N, C-alpha and C positions, 0 to 999 in steps of 0.2 A: 416560554413555551418551546422555542426552537431548539433549546438545549436538550430536549427530550427525544430528538430525532433518532438517537442511537437505539432507543427501545423498539423502534418500528421493525427493524430486521432481527433484533436480539430476541424478541418474544417468540417468533416462530422457531428460531434456532434453539431456544431453551426448550420449547415443546418437543422438537426433534431429539434433543439430547436426553430429556427425561424419559421419553418413550423408548429410546434406544436402550437405555439402561434398566428401566423399570416397567416397560410397557406390558410385558407378559404378566406381571403381578397385577397391574391395573385391569387388564383384560377388557372384554367387551361388556358394556359399551363405554366404560369410563375412559379408556384410551382415546376414543373418539371425542368424548366431551372435553377432555383436556386439550387435545389438538385444536378443536374448534374454538375453545375459549381463548387460547393463545393468539389465534389469528384475529378473533373478535377484539381482544385487547389491543392488538397492533393497530386495528382499524380505529379504535378509540383514540390512541395516541396520534395517529395520522390526522384525524380531524382536529385535534388540539393544535398540532403543529401547523396545519392548514390555516386555521383561524389566526394563529399568531403571525403567520406570513402575510395573510390578507390585511391585517391591521397596519402593516408597514406601508410606506409610500411606494407607489409603483416602481420608482427608480432605485429603491432600496430592497427589492424583493429577491435577494440572492444572498445566501448564507452557506458557508462551508464549515462543517464540523469535522475536525481531524480526529480519527480514532487512534491510529498507531502507525509507526513507520514500518514499512514492509520490506523494501529493498534499498540497500546502500552499496552499490557496486560501481566503483570509479565515479564517473559523472552522472550515473543513473541513480536518481533518488525518487523512489515511489512510496507514497504514503497511502493509507487506506482512510478514506474520508467520505462524507456524505455531502453532495451538492443539493441544497434545498432551494429550489426556485419554483415558479409556477408550473413549469412543465413536469418536473420530477414529482411534485406533490399531487398534481392531477392524476398522474399514473399511479402513485402510491395509494391514493384514496380509493380508486375503483378496483385496484388489485386486491387490497385488503378487504374491502367491502364485499365484492363478489366472491372472493375466495372463502370468506367466512360463511357465506350462505351455502356454498358448495360443500364445505366441511360438514355443516349441520345436516345437509341433505344426505351426505355419505353415511352418517350414523345409521339411518334407516336403510339405505340402499345396500350397504355391505354387511348388514347385521348377521347374516348367515354364513359369511365367508370365513374359512378357517384361518386366513391370514389377516384378519381384521386389524390387529394392532400394527402389523408391518405396513399396511396400506396408509395409515395415518402418519407413520414415521416418514414415509416418502412424501406425503402431501405437505407436511410442515417444512421439510427440506426444500421442496419445490418453491413454496412461497418465499422462504428466506432467500433463495437464489435469485428469484425474480426481483425482489426488493433491492438486493445488492446491485443488480444490473441497472435499475433505473435511478438509484441513489448515488452510484459511484461518481466521484468527482474527477476521474481520469479514465482514459481508455482501457488501462489494464484492469482496474477494478470492474469496469463494465464487462470486460472479457471474462473475468472470473465468474461473474453472475451468469454471463452468456453460456459458459461451459457448464455451470451448475444446473441450469434448467435443461440443458441437453442431456446430461447424465440422468437427471430425475425423470425426464421424459422416457428414457430407455427403461428405467426401473418400472415405470407405471404402465407404459404401453405393453411391456412384456410381463406385466404382473401375474397373469395366468399363464406362465411360461410352459406349463405342461401341454398347452396347445401349440403345436408346431407353427400355426399361423401367427399366434401372438409373439412367439419367440422371433420369428422371421420379421414381423412388423417392427419390433423394437430395434433389431439390427439395421433394418432399412432406414429407419428414422435417424439412427446414429450416423450411418454412412453419408446420407444426404446432407446432414448438418455439418459433417466434417468438411465437405466440399466448400461450403460457405465459410467455415472457420478459417480455411486457408487464406481467403480474401481478407478476413479481419486481421490475421497475424501480419500479412504483408503490409496492410495499411498502417498498423502500429509501427512496424520497422521503418517504413517510409517517413511517417510523420516525425518519429523521434530523430531519424538521421538528419532531417532538415530543420526542425524546430528546436530539438534538444529537450523536449518535455512532452509528457502525455497528459498533462492537466488541461481540462477543457478551456478554462478561462485563459490560460497562457497561450494555448494553440490559437484560439480565436483572436487574441490580441496581437499575434505575431504571424498572421497569415501571409504577410509580405515575404516571408522567408520561403514560402512555397511558390514555385514557378507555376504558370498556367498548366503545364503538363503534369506537374506533381499534384496540383489541385484536382485535375480531372481524374488522374489515376487513383487518388485517395477516395474520391467520391464513388468511382466505379467499383473499387475493391470493397469498400464498406457496403455498397449495394449488393455485391455478390454475397457477402455475409448475411445481409438482410434477406436476400432471395432464398437462401438455404433455410434460415430460421422461420421465415414467414411464408414459405411455400409459394414462391413466384415462379413463373414459367422459365425454364422447364423443370424446376426442382420441386414441383408440388406433389408428385405421386405418393410420397411417404405419408402425407397427411390423411389420405383416404384409408390407407392401411393401418394408421394409428387408431382406427376405430376398434381394433382388437382389444384395447384396454377397457377397463370398467367405465361405464358411462360418465360418472363424475370426473374421471380423468379427462375424457373428451371435453367436458364443459370447462374444466380448468385450463387445459391447453388452448382451446379455441377462443375462450372468452376473456380470461383474466391474465393469462401468462403466456409465455413462450412465443406464440405466433405473432403477438402484438409487439414483440421486442424489436423486430426489424423496422416497423413503422416508427417506433420511438427513436431508434438510432438515426433514421433519416431526418426526423424532426430535430434531434439533438445537434446534428452537424449542419443545420440549416445555413450558417454563414458560409460553409464550404460549397454547398449545392447552389447557393445564390450566386457565387462567383464562377460557377462551372455550368453554364446553361446546357452544354452538350451532354454532360453526365445527368443533369436533371431531366432532360428530355428522354433519355434512355429509361430512367426510372418511370416517367409518366407513361410511355408507350408500352413498356413491359407490363406495367400495372393494368393498362387497358386491355392488353391481350389476355392477361390472367383473369381479369373480370369476365371476359367473354368465354374463355375456355372453361372456367369453373362453372359459370351459369349454364352453359349448354350441356355440360356433363351431368349436372344435377338434375336436369330435366328427364333423364332416362334411368336413374338408379332405382332399385327396388328395396335396398337396405335403408331402414329409417334413419340410421346414423350416417350412412355414406352420402345421402342427400344433403345432410347438414354439413358434412365434411367439405364437399365441393362447393357448398354455399359459402363456407368460410374462406376457401380459396378465392372465390369471386369477390367477396366483400373486402378481403385484404388487397385485392387488385385495385378496388376503388380508392382505398387509403393511399396506396403508393401513387396512384394517378394524381391524387390531390397533392401529395408531397412533391411530386415531380414538377407540377406546374407552379409550385411556390405557395400553395394554399395550405399552409401547415396547420392553421386553426381548424380548417375543414377536415383535415386528416385526423386530428385529435378528437374533434367533435364526433366524427363517424366512429372512431375507435371506442369512444366512451359509450355511445348509444348501442353500438354493436356488442359491447361487453354485456349489457343488460339483456337484449333480446336473444343473443346467441346462447348465453348461459340458460335462459329460460327455455329455449328450444331444446337444448340437450337434456336439461333436467326433466322437461316434459316427455321427451323421447324415452328417458330412463324410466319414468313412471309407467309408460306404456309397456316397455320391455319387461319391467318388473311384474306388471299385471298379466302379461301374456306368456309368462313362464319362459322368458328369454327368446321369444320369437321376435325377429327383426324385419321380416319381409312384409312390406306394407300391403302387398297383394293378398295377404292372409289375415288382414285385420278388418277394419270397417265397422261402422255403427258404434264406436266406443264412446261417442259423446253422451249417449243415454246412460251409460253405466259409470263413466268417469267425467262428470260435468266440470269439476274444478280444473282437472288437467286439460280438458277440451277448451274451456274459456280462456285459460292463461296461454295455451298454445296458440289460440286464435289471435290473441293480443300480440304475441311475438310475430306471427305471420304478417299481420297488418303493419307492424312496426318495420320489419325488414323489407316489406314490399314498398314502403314509403307512402302509405295511405294517410292523408291528413286526418286528424291532427297528431298522429302517433309520431314518436321520436325520429324514426327513419326518414320521414318526409322532410324534416328540417335538415338533418345531417347529410343525407345523400343528395338532396337538392343543392346544398351548398357546394358539394364536390362537383356536380355536373355543371353548375353555373360557372365555377372557376375554370373547369376544363374547356369551356367554350372560348375563354379569353386566349388560351394558347392555340387551340385549333378546333373548329367546328367538327372536324372528323373525329377528334378525340371525344367530343361530347356525344357524337352519334354512336360510337362504340359503347360508351358508358350508358347512354339512354336505352339502347337495345338490351344490354346486359341487365339493366334495372327492370325492364319489361319482363325478361325471363325470370328474374328473381321473384316477382309477384306471381308469375305462373307456376314455377316449380314448387314454391312453398304452398300455393293453393292446391296443387296436385297432391302434395304430401298430406295436407290437412284433410282433404276430401277422402283420400284412400284410407286414412287411419280412423277418422272420426265420423264420417258420413256414410250413407249408403247401407248396403246389406252387411249384416254381421257375419262375415265369412268365417270367422273363428269358431262359430257354433257348430260347424260341420267338419268331420274328418276329411282329409284330402282324398278325393275320389269316392266318398261315401256319404251317408246321411246320418250316421250316429252322432249324437251330441258329444262334443269334446268336453273333457273334464276341466273346464276353465270357468272362472268366475271373476272377470276383471272388475276392478273397483279403484277408486282414488286411493292414493297411498296415505299412510298415517301422518299425523300432524308435523313431525320433524321433517318430512319430505314436502308436505303441502305448503308450509309456511314460506320457504324460499321461493316457491312458484308464485305466490301472491305478491311478495315483496318485489320480485323481479318484474312481474307484470305491471305493477304500479310504476316502477322506474322506467320500463320500456315505453310506457304511455306518456310520461311527463318529462323525460330527460331532454326532449327537444327544447323545452323552455329555458335551457341554459344559454341558448344563443339564438334568440328570435331576431329576425332582420327588420322588424317593424320600426324600431326607433333606436338611436345610439345608446339609450339607457338600458336596452334589453339584451345587448350583445355581451353578456357577462363573460363568457368564455374568451371571446376575442380580446376584450380589455384585460382580462386576467393573464392571458398568454403573451400579450404584447411586449412585455420587457424581454422575453426570450426570443420570440420569432418576429417581432414587429419590423425590424430593419430588413428582413428578408422576405416579407410577405409580398405576394402578387398584388399589384395595385390595379384596380379597375373601378370605373364609375358607370354603373348602369342607371338608366333612367327608371323612374317609378314604374312606367309602363313595361319596360323590359323585365324588371323584377317580377311583376305580376305575370308576364308571359311565361317566364321560366317556371314560376310556381304552378301555374295552370297546366303547363306541359308535364311537370313532374307528377302532379295529381292524376292527370289523364293516363300517363304511362302506368302508374301503379294500379289504378282502378281497372284499366283494360286487361292487364295481365292477370289480376285476381279474378275478374269476371270470366275470362276465357277458361281459366282453371276450374272455376266453380261449375261452369256449363258443361265442360267435357268430362269431369271426373266425379261429380257429386254422387252419381248413381252407376258408374261404370268403372271397371278395373282391368278391362281387356283391350285397351287401345295400343296394341303392339306397334302399329304403324307410327305412333308418336314417340316410340322409344327405340330409335335405330341402334344397331349394335355398335356402331362407331362411337356413339355418345355413351353407351353403357361401358365402353372401354376407355372413356375419357380421351377420345381422339387417338388412342393407341400410343400415346406418348410414353407410357410406362413400358410397353413392349419394345418400342424403338430404343429406349435407353437400355433395356435389358439385352436386346440383341447387339447393340453397338458397343456397349461397355462390359456388361456382366458376362455374356457368352463369349465375347472376344477375349476378355481377361481369363475366362476358364480355359479357352483354347491355348492362349499364350502360356498359362500355368502348366497345362498338360505337355506342351512342347518343351518348356523348360525342364519339366520333370523327366520326360522320356528321352528327349533329344539331347539336352545339355547336361543335366545332372547325371543321368545314368550312363550316357555314352561318352561324354567329354570328360566331366569331372571324375566320375567313378571309373571311367575307362583309364584315365591317366594314373589314378591311384592303383588300380588293379594291374596296370602295366608294370609299375615299379615292384609290386608284389610278385608278379610272375618272374620278373628279372631276378629278384632275390632268390626265388625258388630254383630257377634254372642254374644260377651260379652256385647255389648250394649243392645241386646235384653233381656239378662238375667237381667241386672241391671235395665232395664226399668220397670220390674215387681216390683222392690223395690220402685221406684219413682212413687207412686200412686197419690200424690197430696192431700191426706186426712191427716189433722192434727192429728186426733185420732190414725191413724196408726203410724205416726212418734212418738207420745207420748208413745204408747205401746212399740215400738222398743227401745225408750230411757229408759223406765222403765225396760224392760227385760235386757237391757245391764247393767243398773246400778245394778240390783239384781245379775247378773252374776259376775260383778266386785267385789261387796261386798262379795259374797260367796267365791270368789277366795282369797280375802285378809284375810277373817276369817280362811280359811284353812291354809294359810301361817303363821298366828299368832299362831294358835293352834299347829302347828308343831314346 
C-alpha cells in the first residue's frame, strides 16, 4: 500500500497536464469533471496509504519513497522523495478530501465563466503543489511545494485579472509571501551549512551540530516563512484582499491548502522548537495577537467573504498559539476541524453570492433562510462549529488549544478565550445578517420596487459538498475526545512524530471539566449576544467602528511605511540619481565630444593649401627641434 504514495501528487499533476494540453477540447463541464476525478482518485489512494501506515506498529510508522535524484553539486545531494508518516498523511487526507469537494462544487459555481477550463488547470496544479509541500522528505522539496502554492495563489486570486482590484490583490499576495520566503531560504542555507543535509530525518538526528543560537535563528526564520504564508501579524493584510478571487479559490486557500502550510511547517520542525523555547514563545504570542486582531477585525466587516477571511486569520492564530506552547496535536486537531467548517463557510457564502447575483454586502441580504434552507442549515452548522458550541467539532479542538495555552501562561489563555468569544459573536452576526430578519434584497436601494432576484439553493453538484462538510464539521471532534485514553485517536496517531516534543501537563478531572464548561460558556455567550443584537437589525453602526473595519489600520501603516516610502525612494532615484547623476555623467561626455568636435572642425577646412601650410609648418618645427637636439 505504501508504495502507491507516488500516485497521490501524480494524479493531480496528470490532471493539470491533460487539461493544459487538451482542456479546450474537453470544454465545459468535462474539464471540471476530469480535474475533480483526479483529485478524488488522489484522495482514494491517500486513504489506502493511510490504512497501510496505520496497520504498522507505532514505532515503525515512517516510510520514505525516493522518486528521483534532483541535485548533485559537490557535496550537495538532493533527492525528491515522499516522507510518509502520521503527520504528512493526516495533512494529505484532508487536503485531498476537502479539495475534491471544492473541485466538484466549482463545476457548478464556475459553469458560466469563459475561462472554465483554465480555472481547473490552476486548481489541479494548486493541489499538486500542496501535496508536494507536505510530502517532501527534505526542506528543499518542501520549499518547492511552498513556492508552487504561492504561484498558484497568484494565478487564482488574480483569475479575474480584468478587474484592477483582483490584479492588485494577486500581486499583494505574492509580495507578502516573498517576504516570508526570504526567511525560508535563509533557514535552508543555515541548516545546510551546519548540518550538511536538508533531509528531515538527518537534521533531527544531528541537531547537536546546531548551536543554541543557530537553533533559535532557524526556528525564527522558518516562523517568518510561516507568518507570510499563514498570514500572521503583521503579514496578514494580503489574505483579506485575496477574496477578489472566485469563492472556491477562497475555500481552497483558507481551508485545505496554502494558509495551513505554515502551521504544518511549525509542527514538522517540532524537535527544533522544542529545544528553542524563546523562538517557541514568540510563535505562541504572535499567534495570540493574530487571533485577537483577526477576530476583532471580523466583527466590523460587511463583505460576506472578508468576514470569513479575517476569521481565518484569527483561527490560524489559535493554531500557531498551540504550536508555540508545544501542543502540536492540538494545532493539527484544530487545523483538521477548521478545514471542514471553514470550507463549509466559504462554499456556503459562495452559494449565497451565486444566488444574490454576485452581491457580497451582508447588509443587503437577510431572510435567506426561507428560500435557501439547505445553505442556511449547513452554514449554521459551520457557525456553531467554529464558535465552539458543544458537541460540534470546534468545541473539542479549540478547547484543546486554550487548555494547553493555560499551561504556558494564563494571560495567553485570556487572549485566546476573548478571541474565541468574538469568534462566536462575529459568525453569529454574519449568519443573522445573511439568513435572518428582513429580506432586504427584495427592495431596490433607496426605493420600494422589487428587485429581479429569486434566491434559491444551488444545484446538486454544489449542495452535495455542503452536506458532506456539514457532517464532517459536526463529528470531526470525535477524532480526539478527552474522556478516555482509548478515544484520543489523533494524539496516539501523531505521537511517533510529535510525542517527544509535546507539552506535558496533568490536569485533574475537575480542572478538565472546568475548562470544558468555560469553553462552552464562552461559545454560547458569544453566539447568544450575536443572535440578540443582529437577528432583526442591520443598522448597529456603533458596533462596527471604523478602526476595526480597516483591520486596525495595519495595512495602511505598512502601505505608508514601506510602499509609499519605496515609491518616494524610487522617484528620487529616478529624478535625482538616474537623470541628474548617471544621465548627467553620460551627457557630459557627449557634450565634451561635441565641443571638441567643434574645435577640430575648424582645422578640417577642406582646402589643400591649408593642409600644405600645416604640413610645412610641422616639418619646419620638427627640423628645428632635431637641430637643437644635435647642437646640444
